[in-house]
C-alpha positions as CSV (number, residue, x, y, z in Angstrom):
1,M,0.0,0.0,-0.1
2,F,1.1,3.5,-0.6
3,V,0.7,7.2,0.3
4,V,1.4,9.6,-2.4
5,L,2.2,13.1,-1.4
6,V,1.6,15.6,-4.3
7,T,3.4,18.8,-4.1
8,Y,2.6,21.8,-6.4
9,K,5.5,23.4,-7.9
10,K,3.8,25.8,-10.2
11,P,1.2,28.8,-9.0
12,L,-2.6,27.6,-8.4
13,E,-3.7,29.5,-11.5
14,I,-1.8,26.9,-13.5
15,V,-2.7,24.0,-11.2
16,D,-6.3,25.0,-12.0
17,K,-5.9,24.8,-15.5
18,Y,-5.3,21.2,-15.5
19,L,-7.5,20.4,-12.6
20,A,-10.4,19.0,-14.5
21,D,-7.9,16.7,-16.4
22,H,-6.2,15.5,-13.2
23,A,-9.9,14.6,-11.9
24,V,-10.3,12.4,-15.0
25,F,-7.0,10.8,-14.5
26,L,-7.9,10.1,-10.5
27,D,-11.5,8.8,-11.7
28,Q,-9.9,6.4,-14.3
29,G,-7.5,5.1,-11.3
30,Y,-10.7,4.5,-9.1
31,E,-12.4,2.6,-11.9
32,K,-9.5,0.4,-12.4
33,N,-9.0,-0.1,-8.5
34,Y,-5.6,1.6,-8.4
35,F,-6.9,4.2,-5.7
36,I,-8.5,4.1,-2.4
37,V,-8.9,8.0,-1.4
38,S,-7.4,11.2,-2.7
39,G,-7.9,14.8,-1.8
40,R,-6.3,18.4,-1.4
41,K,-3.8,19.0,1.2
42,N,-5.0,21.9,3.5
43,P,-3.6,24.6,2.9
44,R,-3.8,23.9,-0.7
45,T,0.0,23.2,-1.5
46,G,-0.8,19.9,-3.2
47,G,-2.7,16.4,-2.6
48,V,-2.5,13.0,-1.3
49,I,-3.4,9.8,-2.8
50,I,-3.7,6.5,-1.0
51,S,-3.1,3.3,-3.3
52,Q,-3.8,-0.3,-2.7
53,L,-1.3,-1.4,-5.3
54,K,1.5,-3.7,-4.2
55,D,4.2,-3.0,-6.9
56,R,5.7,0.5,-6.7
57,S,6.8,0.6,-10.0
58,Q,3.3,0.1,-11.6
59,L,2.1,3.0,-9.4
60,E,5.1,5.0,-10.7
61,G,4.0,4.4,-14.2
62,I,0.3,5.1,-13.4
63,L,1.6,8.4,-11.9
64,K,3.4,9.5,-14.9
65,R,0.1,9.5,-16.8
66,D,-1.4,12.3,-14.5
67,P,-1.7,15.6,-16.3
68,F,0.2,17.2,-13.2
69,H,3.0,15.0,-14.0
70,I,3.1,15.6,-17.7
71,Q,2.8,19.3,-17.2
72,E,5.6,19.4,-14.5
73,I,3.1,21.0,-12.4
74,A,3.7,18.8,-9.4
75,D,6.2,16.5,-7.8
76,Y,5.4,13.2,-6.1
77,E,6.7,11.4,-3.0
78,I,5.7,7.8,-2.7
79,I,5.7,6.2,0.6
80,E,5.3,2.5,0.9
81,F,3.8,0.9,4.3
82,I,2.1,-2.3,5.2
83,P,-1.1,-1.5,7.1
84,G,-0.8,-3.3,10.4
85,K,-4.2,-1.9,12.0
86,Y,-7.3,-0.9,10.1
87,H,-11.0,-0.3,10.6
88,S,-12.7,-3.3,9.8
89,D,-14.7,-1.6,7.0
90,F,-11.1,-0.9,5.5
91,S,-10.5,-4.6,5.1
92,A,-11.6,-4.8,1.4
93,F,-8.5,-2.9,0.4
94,I,-6.1,-4.7,2.2
95,I,-4.0,-7.2,0.2
96,D,-1.8,-9.6,2.1
97,E,1.4,-11.5,0.9
98,N,-0.7,-13.6,-1.1
99,G,-2.3,-11.1,-3.2
100,M,-5.6,-11.4,-1.4
């Protein structure tokens, strides 16, 4: 599982020009079960994406298709973690070592 910290490196006026395209990218990621949750940082300096994928290189490839990456609007920090505890409603997103 991964936490992706997205940090804007361009002014919000430029971010806003590509926000709709970025939202489409996220929607496609949800449809393909790449992402669990995403949202803006507060203050608005970027965003956060949580992914249940197990393969970092797969996630990196997906993020390269984000319009924010293509337009060099944001940097991405990918943090891998192994959930040890979680709410029972969250269990559907947990993949064990066997891919289950």
